[in-house]
N, C-alpha and C positions, 0 to 999 in steps of 0.2 A: 364419760370422757371419750372423746371421738379421737382417733390417730389416723396417719396416713393421709390420702386424698379426701378432701371434703369441699363440696361446691356449695357455697354458703350465699345467701341473699342478704345483700348489706346496703347501707347507704354509702355512695361513693361521693366524698366531698369534691374530689378533684372533677368530676362530672356533674356534681350537683343532682345526683339522681339515684335512683334505687336500682341496683344492678347486682347481677349474679357473678361472683368471681371464685377461682380454684384457689384453695390453700392447701398446704401439706403440713402436718402435725406430726412431730417426732413421737418416739415411743413413750416419752414422758409427758406427752400432751402439749409441749410447747410447739407453737407454730414457727416454721423456718421464715427468717426475716433477714433483711439487709441492715446492717449495723453500721456501715461504712458510707460516711457522708459523701466521699469523693467518688464514689461510684453509683450508678443508677440502681442496680441489683447486685445480689448475691447468688452465684452458681454454685449448683451443687449436682451431684451424680446420684440420680435413684433409679435402681434397677437398671443400670449400664447406659441410661440416657442422661443428657444434660437439661436441667431446668434453672430459671432464673426466678428469684423473689425480691420485690421490691420492699422498701421501708414499712409497708403495711402488712406484709406478708403475702400480698397478692402475687400469684404467679403470672410472668410477664408473659407476652405472646407477640407473634408478627414482628414488625421492625421496631427494635428498641435501642435507643442510644445507650451506647456501652458505659460511658463514665458518668456523666450527670446530666441534667436537663438544660444545660446551655446550649441554644440552638446555634450560636457561633461556631460550634465544631461540627455542625450537622453536615457541612459541605464536604467532609472526607468519608468515604466509603468504610474505610477501616474503623471508623468511630461507632459505626452501626453493627448490631448483630441480628441475625434473622432467627426467629423462633416460628414454631408451626402455630397453626389457628389457635384461637382461645380455648376449643375444646381438647387440643393435644397439648401444646405448649412446649414440646421437646425442641431445643436447639439444632438447626441444621449444622452437623458436625462433619467437616471434611468431605464436601460433596458439591454437586451441582443442584441449583433449584432456579425455578422460572417463576418470577413474580412481577408484580408492579413496584416500581420505586417507591419509597416511603413518602407520603405527603398527607397532612391530616384531612384534606378533601376527600382522599380516596378511601379513608376508613380503613386503612391497613397498618397503622401505627399503634403501638400499645397505649400511648398516652395521646390526648388530643392538645397538649399545651407545648407540643414541640415546635409549632409554628410552620411556616411554609418553606423554610430553608431546607434543602436536600442536596445531596450529592448528583442528583439526576433529575432536574426540575422540569425539563422538556418531557422525558420518558413518564415522569409522575403525572405531569398535567394531561399529556395525552392518553395515560392510563395503559401504556405500551408494556406489555410483559417482555421482560429481558432474561437472558441467562445469566447466573452469577455463580461465582464459585467461591466457598469458604475453606480455609485451611482447618487444621485440626484444633485449633484456638477459636475457631468462628470467626476468624478475620476475613472480610471480603476483600478478594483482590481487585486492584486497580492499577491502572497506568504501569503495566509491565507485561512482558513475554514470561509466561509461566509453564513449567513442565509439569503435565499431569498423566501419570500413568504412561511413561514414554514418549508422549506427545505434547507438542509446543501449542499453547493457546496465548491469544492477546485480548487484554482488558483495557478498556478505555481509561485514561486519567481523568481524576475528579474534575479538574479544571479544563475540560476538553473545549470549553467555549460552545458545545451543542447541546448541553444538559443532558448527556447520556453517560456520566461517569459510572464506572465499575462494569458496565455492559460487556459481555463477550463479543469480540469482533468476528464478523463474518463477511464473505466475498472478497472483492478486490479492493484492497484499501491503500490509500497513499498517506504515509505517515513518517515520522521521525523516530529513530531509536538510538540510545547513546550506547556508550561502550559497556555499561552495566546492564543493558537489557532492559533499561526503563523506556518507556514510550512517552517521550516528551510533547509530542504533538500529533494529533489525528487531523490531517488536512481535509480527507476525504474518505468516507467509507461507502461500500458499496458502488464503486466506479462501474458505470455502464459502458457500452461499446463507444457511444458518441464522445464521452470524456477520455477514454483511452485513447481514441484516434487524435484527439486534440492534443494530448501530451505527447504523443509519439511524432505526431507531423509538425508540432509547434505552432500550431493554431491559435491565435489569440483567442482566449477563452477564460471563463472564471477558473477553471481547475489549472489551467497553465498559469495563470497569475498567482494561485496558491503554491504551486511548486516553485515559482521563481522566488516568491516571499520566503521559501524555506532555505534560500542560498545554495540550492542544489543538495541539501543535506537530507531531503525526502526520498523515499523510494516506495515502489509498489510491493505490497505483501499479499498471499492469498491464503485466505483461511476456509476454503471450501464454498460452495454455491448454495448451501442450505443449512441455516442455523439450527432447524430442527433435529437435523440428522448428522451434521458433520461441521464442527467449527475447528478442526484442527489445522494448525499451518502445514501448508504443501511446500515441499523443497523439491529441487533437481528439475529435471525437464518435466514441464506440466503442461497440458492442454487445457484451456479455459474456453468456456462458451459464455457469450454474453449477447444476449438479445438475438440469438440465432447465428451469431457469427462466432467462428472458430479463431483462436489465438494459439501462438506456442510461446511459452515463457520458461525461463531458466532462473530458478530462485537457489540461493547459496544453500547447500546441505552440510557444510562444515560449521565447526565452532558450537558454540552456546547460544543463549538468548540474545546475546549481543550482536551477533552477525547472522545467525541462521535464518533463512526465509527471505532475506533482502534480494529483490529483483536486482540483478546486476547489470552493468553496462560496459560495452566492449566488444572484442572480437573473440569468439571461442574457438580456439584451435584453427583459425583461418577458415573455418567453415560457416559459421554464422555470425550475425552481429546481433546484439541486444541493446535496447534502451530501456531502463528501468525494470528489466527483466523481459521486456516483450521483444519477441524475435522480428526484426524488420524484414517484410516481405513487399515484393512489388505487386501493385494492383493488378488484375488480370488483364485490364483493358491496356496497361502501360507496359507489361511484360518484364521491364527492368527498371531497377530504381538505383540511383547514385546515392551513396551514403558517406558523409565525410566523418572520419573518425581521428580523433587527435588526443594524445595524452597530455593534459596540461601540466603535468608535473616534470615532464621529461620529453618535450616535443621533438627533440633529435633522437629518441629510442627507436627501436625496431618495431616490429609487429606488436599490437597492443593486446595484451590479455586480460582477461574478465577482471575486472576491479570494481570495488564497492564505491570508489570515488576517484576524481582526479582524471577522469575520461570523458570527452564530450562526443556525443554521437548526434549527427543532424542529418536528416533527410534532405537533399538536394531536389529541387524541381527541375525537371529537364526542359520545361517551358521557359526558364529563367536563361537557361544556356541558349536557347533558340533565340528568344528575344533579344539578348545581347549581341549573339553572333550577327543577327540581321541588322542590328543598329551600328555595326562596325565598332564594335566594343574592343578594348584591348584584348589581344590575345585571340582574335579571329583572322581569317585569311580568306579571300573569295577568288576562285579561278573558273576557267572554263575547261571542262573536261575534253576527253577525246570524243565523247559522244556530242559534244556542243551544248551540253546542259551546264547551267551556272551551279557552282558547287560553294558552299560555305562550310569552313572547317573551324570549329571552336575549340581552342586549345584551353582544355579545363585548367589546369593548374596556373595558366597565364592570367585567365580571367579571374579566377578565385584562388589565391595561393594557398597551398595545403597547410602552411605554417608547421611542417615537420610532421603532419599527419598524412593520411591516404584519403584518396577518392576510391572507394570501392564501389563494385557493381553487383547486385543481389537480383535473383529471379523470383518469380512468385512463390517459391518454396523458401525462399531466404537464402540460398546457397551462394556464397560468394564465388563471384567467377573469376578467371585467371586467363590471360593471354587470348581474349577475345578479338576477332577481328571481323569488321563489317557486321556486327551483332545488331539486326534491326529490331526498334521497339515499337511500340503500339502507335508511334506518331509517325513512322515511316522514315525515322532517321537511324543513324548508324553510329554504334559505339565501337571505338578501338582501344585496346588495352596493351599494356606493357606489364608482364607478369600479372600482378594484382592491382596495379594502378589504371584508373581510367585516365587517358590521355587525350583522345579526340572524339569530337561528337560531330557528326557531319550529316547533310541532307541526301547524300549520294554515295554509294560504295565505290563508285569509279573516280578515283582521286589522281587519274593520271591527266596531266595538264595538256591541254592542246596548245602547240607553239608553232609560230611561224618557221618556215625553213631558215635554217642558219641560227636560230635563237635556241637557248636552253630554259628548261623549265622543271618545277618538281614533278617527277614522273611516279612516285610512289609515297604512301603514308609513311613509310619507314624513314624517309628523309627528315621528317619532324622529330622521331626518335632519336636520329644520330644527333640532331642538333641539341635534344634535351639531355642526352648522355653521350658526350664525345668519345668517352673511353670505349664505346661499343661500335665505333665506326669501323 
């Protein structure tokens, strides 16, 4: 009589072929077997490792459905368990493993009658290896931000629409997370520099459409730039390099899985402005960038602090100001200065009312400017500011109007400010 582990050559009726399988026999000679019809296998601990045995007594291996052979449940990652190779068989217990998602064609499932339904069809079809994580019970994590050894990681939801369910997220990711830390939708993973620029600039594009479809509930998260070595969520001030370009981000570093890591939108201590976590900076050629910031929940409020929602941040094109001014748009004034040059003054808030928000000016480092006068940009026009608000944009810094003898005219840019704020006359 044999006991313990035995590898036996048998005829496998499921595969209709002669095959070798591992069995385990107790001290009394009885083979270990599953007797519960509601589950696919019976799991036992042998020498400190977890093994599963089906109703034939065969040791299960690789991807195995946890409850039964009904493929209708195979679309949920937590219905699968991953055991080691057919020569090992020990279940992955509370840890990371990198494999191809289950599918019969890949020959990486315990049985060949599970069908083609899986929680990660795309990855399985492409035979793309992904990082997965199993908890102490062998359950595969999916659709949540989960804390592992003091660090947070993100795992794609089963029904992510991309066929990559359960996979560890990496890189810059546009997604939605609810108040319980559940990832409800991954709109785009591994966001590149072009996609990021489209999001921040508001350029019509596929990724901007995805963000708009989220009704503003999505934000950017960053899980490192190399899934092989680092997939942990980043928080706080973070520098991200994409396609050779460097970007500065700020991700929430407080709270638990429900809020941590979210790219914040708003004004940070009157120093920087962020959109979806990315600091807005002027292009080198432009030198300065106008940014409109308004708190939608309280448009009459004061300075806007960093918030996860309810704040709109929009980059304003200086070319639009110039174009409107040259077309005699509402809020423009044209004079001839004392040098005899034609001067166009664009009154920003009259052209585009701030609706209770502010028009800020940032430089190439993203620093919010204050009380700037005659600040020349890359297009040789000049910005004038009152405190932190951009009020004038003009093609000439000499705003003294040339007047005929006996007539009066505007002599300095401050006259407009006095009109805008009568209490400061």
